[in-house]
C-alpha positions in Angstrom: -11.6 4.3 1.3 -13.7 1.5 0.7 -16.7 0.7 2.3 -17.5 -2.4 4.6 -16.2 -4.0 7.5 -12.9 -4.4 6.6 -12.0 -1.8 4.0 -11.4 -3.7 1.0 -8.2 -5.0 3.3 -7.0 -8.8 3.4 -8.1 -10.1 6.7 -8.4 -12.8 8.6 -11.7 -14.2 10.4 -11.6 -17.4 12.2 -8.8 -20.1 10.7 -9.5 -18.1 6.8 -8.1 -15.8 4.8 -10.7 -13.5 2.9 -10.1 -11.0 0.5 -11.2 -7.2 0.5 -14.7 -8.5 -1.0 -14.9 -11.1 1.5 -14.2 -14.4 -0.5 -12.3 -16.8 1.2 -9.0 -16.6 0.1 -5.2 -18.6 -0.7 -2.2 -17.0 -1.3 -0.1 -19.4 -3.3 3.1 -17.8 -4.7 6.4 -17.3 -4.4 9.6 -15.7 -2.4 12.0 -13.1 -4.2 14.5 -14.3 -2.2 18.5 -13.1 -2.9 16.6 -9.8 -4.3 17.3 -7.3 -1.5 19.3 -9.6 0.6 21.8 -11.2 -1.5 22.7 -14.8 0.5 26.4 -16.7 0.1 24.8 -19.9 -1.4 23.0 -18.5 -4.0 24.8 -14.9 -4.2 26.1 -13.5 -7.3 28.8 -11.8 -5.5 31.5 -12.9 -3.0 34.1 -11.0 -0.7 37.1 -13.2 -1.3 39.0 -13.2 1.6 37.9 -9.9 3.3 37.1 -10.6 6.7 35.4 -14.2 7.4 35.2 -15.1 3.4 31.4 -15.0 4.3 29.2 -12.9 1.7 26.3 -11.1 4.1 24.6 -7.8 3.2 26.6 -6.1 6.0 30.1 -7.6 5.3 29.1 -7.2 1.4 28.6 -3.7 2.2 31.9 -3.4 4.1 33.8 -5.2 1.8 33.2 -3.2 -1.3 33.9 -0.1 0.9 37.0 -1.6 1.4 37.6 -1.8 -2.4 39.8 0.8 -3.6 38.4 1.2 -7.1 35.0 2.3 -5.3 33.3 5.7 -3.4 30.4 5.7 -1.9 28.6 7.1 -5.0 29.5 3.7 -7.1 28.6 1.4 -4.1 25.2 3.3 -4.0 24.8 3.0 -8.1 25.8 -1.0 -7.9 23.0 -1.7 -5.2 20.5 0.3 -7.5 21.8 -1.8 -10.9 21.5 -5.0 -9.0 18.0 -4.2 -7.5 16.8 -3.4 -11.1 17.8 -6.6 -13.0 17.6 -9.4 -11.2 13.5 -8.9 -10.3 12.2 -6.8 -12.9 8.7 -6.1 -14.6 9.0 -9.4 -16.4 9.3 -11.3 -13.4 5.6 -10.0 -11.8 4.1 -10.8 -15.2 6.2 -14.4 -14.8 4.9 -15.3 -11.7 0.9 -14.0 -12.8 1.2 -15.9 -15.8 2.1 -19.3 -13.8 -1.2 -18.7 -12.0 0.4 -17.5 -8.2 -1.6 -14.9 -6.7 1.3 -13.7 -4.5 4.6 -12.7 -3.5 6.5 -12.2 -0.1 9.4 -9.8 -0.7 12.3 -10.0 2.0 14.0 -6.7 2.4 16.7 -5.5 5.5 16.3 -2.2 7.8 19.9 -2.0 5.2 18.0 -1.5 2.7 15.7 1.2 3.9 18.1 2.9 6.3 21.9 4.7 6.5 23.5 5.5 9.1 20.7 5.2 11.8 17.8 7.1 9.3 15.5 6.5 7.0 16.9 6.7 3.6 15.5 9.2 1.1 14.5 6.7 -1.2 13.6 4.2 1.2 10.5 3.1 -0.3 11.6 3.6 -3.8 12.1 -0.2 -4.3 9.6 -1.5 -2.3 7.0 0.5 -4.2 7.9 -1.0 -7.5 7.5 -4.1 -6.4 4.0 -3.2 -5.3 3.2 -1.4 -8.1 4.0 -4.2 -10.2 1.8 -6.8 -8.0 -1.0 -4.4 -8.4 -0.2 -4.3 -12.7 0.1 -7.8 -12.3 -2.9 -8.7 -9.8 -0.8 -10.7 -7.1 -0.5 -9.4 -3.5 2.8 -8.0 -2.0 3.6 -10.1 1.4 6.4 -7.5 3.2 8.8 -9.4 5.1 11.7 -7.6 7.2 13.9 -10.6 7.0 16.6 -8.6 8.9 16.1 -6.6 11.9 18.5 -4.0 14.0 21.2 -6.1 15.6 19.9 -9.2 14.0 17.2 -11.5 15.4 19.0 -14.4 14.6 22.1 -14.2 13.9 21.8 -16.3 10.5 23.4 -14.9 6.9 19.8 -14.8 5.8 19.5 -11.5 8.0 21.8 -10.0 6.6 24.3 -10.5 9.6 25.6 -13.5 10.5 28.2 -11.8 13.0 25.9 -10.1 15.7 22.8 -11.9 17.9 21.8 -8.4 19.2 18.2 -7.2 18.9 16.4 -9.1 21.9 17.5 -6.8 24.7 18.9 -4.2 23.5 16.7 -1.1 23.8 18.5 0.7 20.6 17.7 -2.3 18.7 14.2 -2.8 19.8 13.3 0.5 19.3 15.1 1.3 15.9 13.3 -1.9 14.2 10.3 -0.7 15.8 10.5 2.8 14.5 11.1 1.0 10.8 7.8 -0.6 11.1 6.0 2.4 12.3 7.2 3.9 9.1 6.3 1.0 6.5 2.8 0.8 8.2 2.4 4.8 7.8 3.9 4.3 4.4 2.0 1.5 2.9 -1.2 1.8 5.5 -3.6 2.6 2.6 -2.3 0.4 0.0 -4.9 -3.0 -0.7 -2.1 -4.5 -3.0 0.0 -5.4 0.7 -1.9 -8.2 1.9 0.2 -7.7 5.4 3.0 -7.5 7.4 5.5 -9.8 8.2 7.2 -8.6 10.9 10.6 -10.5 11.7 11.7 -13.5 10.0 13.0 -16.9 11.7 13.3 -15.3 15.2 15.2 -17.4 17.3 15.9 -16.9 21.2 19.5 -17.5 21.2 22.0 -18.2 18.2 21.4 -21.7 16.9 18.5 -22.0 19.0 15.0 -22.2 18.0 12.4 -19.4 18.9 10.1 -18.8 22.2 8.2 -16.6 24.3 10.9 -14.2 24.3 10.1 -13.6 20.4 6.5 -13.3 20.9 6.9 -10.6 23.5 8.4 -8.4 20.3 6.4 -9.5 18.3 3.5 -8.1 20.7 5.7 -4.8 20.9 5.8 -4.6 16.9 2.5 -5.1 16.1 0.7 -2.7 18.9 3.8 -0.2 17.0 2.1 -1.2 13.6 -1.8 -0.9 15.1 -1.2 2.3 16.5 -0.8 3.8 12.8 -2.8 0.9 11.0 -5.7 -1.2 12.0 -6.4 -2.6 8.7 -3.5 -5.1 7.6 -3.2 -8.5 8.1 0.1 -9.2 10.3 2.2 -12.6 10.0 3.7 -14.1 13.6 6.1 -16.5 12.8 6.9 -19.4 15.1 10.3 -20.8 14.5 11.3 -23.8 13.7 7.8 -25.6 14.9 4.9 -24.2 15.9 5.5 -25.0 19.8 8.1 -22.5 19.4 5.7 -19.9 19.6 3.9 -18.9 23.1 0.0 -19.4 23.8 -1.4 -16.1 21.3 -4.3 -15.4 23.7 -2.1 -13.6 26.2 -1.7 -10.9 23.2 -5.2 -10.6 22.1 -3.9 -9.9 18.5 -6.4 -9.2 15.9 -6.4 -9.6 12.3 -3.3 -12.3 12.9 -2.0 -15.0 11.0 0.6 -17.9 12.0 3.4 -18.6 9.7 5.8 -21.6 9.5 8.8 -22.6 6.9 8.7 -25.9 6.6 12.3 -27.2 4.9 12.1 -31.1 5.4 15.8 -32.1 6.2 15.2 -35.7 7.9 14.6 -39.2 7.0 11.4 -38.6 8.0 9.2 -38.7 5.0 7.7 -35.2 3.8 3.8 -36.4 4.5 5.1 -37.3 8.3 6.6 -34.0 8.5 3.6 -32.0 7.1 1.4 -34.0 9.6 3.8 -33.4 12.3 3.7 -29.5 11.4 -0.8 -29.9 11.5 -0.6 -31.9 14.8 1.9 -29.2 16.7 -0.4 -26.6 15.5 -3.6 -28.0 16.8 -2.0 -29.0 20.0 -1.0 -24.9 20.5 -4.7 -23.8 19.9 -3.5 -21.5 17.7 -7.3 -20.5 16.0 -5.7 -18.4 12.9 -5.1 -19.2 9.5 -1.9 -20.9 8.3 0.9 -19.2 6.0 4.0 -21.7 4.9 6.0 -18.6 4.3 9.0 -20.8 2.9 8.8 -24.2 1.7 10.7 -26.1 -0.3 10.1 -30.2 -1.7 13.9 -30.5 -3.6 14.4 -32.7 -6.1 11.0 -35.4 -7.1 7.8 -34.7 -8.8 6.0 -36.6 -6.1 7.3 -34.6 -3.1 6.1 -31.7 -4.5 2.5 -32.7 -5.0 2.7 -34.3 -1.6 2.9 -30.5 -0.1 0.0 -29.3 -2.5 -2.0 -31.7 -2.2 -1.8 -31.4 1.7 -2.0 -27.3 1.5 -4.9 -27.7 -0.4 -6.3 -30.1 2.1 -6.1 -28.3 5.6 -6.8 -24.6 3.2 -3.2 -23.3 3.9 -1.7 -20.7 2.1 1.8 -20.7 0.9 4.9 -19.0 -0.4 7.7 -21.7 -1.7 11.5 -20.7 -2.0 12.2 -19.1 -3.8 12.0 -17.8 -7.4 15.9 -17.2 -8.7 18.9 -18.2 -7.0 22.4 -18.8 -8.6 22.7 -22.1 -8.7 26.4 -22.2 -9.6 27.0 -21.7 -5.9 25.3 -24.6 -4.6 25.4 -27.2 -7.0 29.6 -26.9 -6.7 29.4 -27.3 -3.1 30.0 -30.8 -2.4 29.2 -30.4 1.5 25.9 -28.3 0.7 24.4 -30.8 -2.3 25.1 -33.7 -0.2 23.1 -32.6 2.7 20.1 -33.1 0.5 20.6 -35.2 -1.5 22.0 -37.6 1.3 18.0 -36.9 3.6 16.0 -37.3 0.3 17.7 -40.5 -1.1 19.1 -38.8 -4.3 16.5 -36.4 -4.9 18.6 -34.9 -7.8 17.9 -31.1 -8.6 17.7 -29.2 -6.0 14.9 -26.6 -6.8 15.8 -23.8 -5.2 15.0 -21.7 -7.5 12.0 -21.8 -10.0 14.6 -19.8 -12.6 18.3 -21.1 -11.9 21.3 -18.7 -13.1 25.2 -20.0 -13.4 27.1 -17.3 -12.7 30.5 -17.1 -11.1 30.4 -15.4 -7.7 32.2 -11.5 -8.4 34.3 -10.6 -5.7 33.2 -7.3 -5.0 36.6 -6.4 -2.3 38.6 -6.5 -5.1 37.2 -6.3 -8.9 36.4 -2.8 -10.2 32.9 -1.3 -11.0 32.8 -2.4 -14.5 33.0 -6.0 -13.9 30.6 -6.2 -10.4 28.5 -4.1 -12.4 28.4 -6.8 -15.6 27.5 -9.1 -13.3 24.6 -7.2 -11.5 22.9 -7.1 -14.8 23.5 -10.6 -16.4 21.5 -11.7 -13.4 18.3 -11.1 -15.2 15.7 -14.2 -15.8 16.2 -14.4 -19.7 19.6 -15.5 -18.8 18.1 -18.4 -16.3 16.4 -21.7 -16.9 13.2 -22.8 -15.7 14.1 -25.8 -13.2 11.7 -28.7 -12.1 10.2 -26.8 -9.6 8.8 -24.5 -12.1 7.2 -27.3 -13.8 5.5 -28.7 -10.7 4.2 -25.7 -9.9 2.9 -25.4 -13.3 1.3 -28.8 -12.9 -0.3 -27.7 -9.8 -2.0 -24.5 -10.7 -3.2 -26.0 -14.0 -4.9 -28.8 -12.1 -3.1 -31.7 -13.6 -2.7 -33.0 -9.9 -5.1 -35.2 -8.4 -7.6 -33.2 -5.5 -6.1 -30.1 -6.4 -8.0 -27.4 -5.2 -6.8 -24.4 -7.3 -9.0 -22.0 -5.9 -6.4 -18.8 -5.9 -8.5 -16.2 -6.2 
């Protein structure tokens, strides 16, 4: 282990993050969404008429099990094909070449466990991701997007049919055991910037978070700290800073507060950003700030507004997301109109830096070869760059005024 107070790990001190050598650090990067957890609005898979007809990670696996042409071995192989093609080494190189220094990696307990136990290959793909981050000088943020029972009943948790984490001791204990295993596995790895304990928790379905979420964060925090005293821990307030709780009651150390900013109102982006900052100050959170997810949609000036504001506040940030299958949301009139209407003809949606255009394959009925072909076609060489890629490129290249551009 490195010498020094923080042992070479990314750490929080006051309202700033520091790297392992004690230099101020701002994490600037992108989410690897739709990789470990495909989401229905940007997925290359669908479940046809199976069950509700809405793809989720849990329902997708059940749909494949119902597919007469697939057995458990083939399903496992298809999962491996997808994971190895959707994101591979070239993608980490793309991110580093763009000038970013971090990736946030969403996954669920279903990626690590099977039949209630840790899989033998539980960390194979995460280890590959962390190794690629190390090779290309990127930090990895490990984000548990879906805990046992689901912390929000949203499709991005992998399960939109349950809200059964909080108050269910079996699920709470299982999620705690998973974080203990993750922390034990990565506790000596300084490429990992930190642990994002639970993505977008809610106090009940369709209701923003609160003290119940922070009380459970405290349980997870203590489980991690029992085996790993060094890594930074991210604590999410969803959706607004006042949907958290007073942090002083928990006596947490080396934590970073996290917000997700998606402005789907008629207010300006600048107003929305100022609102978050005012709420953050009101709550008295004396920690660094990480905007774990955000998107400015169609207009370049809105992206520039976000970049400038984050720089002025000294906040770290990762946009959502690296790559999508735009086939789904550009053809969904209701989905598209939501963003165009609220942002006055914003044009491109820019959800991914790279965008595929693949007709989703029905995994409840398609043969193995058809599903495998669709999954192999998700390689980034088959995607086009969106406006978001260009705006990030301009920002990190210093083309926008007042750009701090301190990614080191």
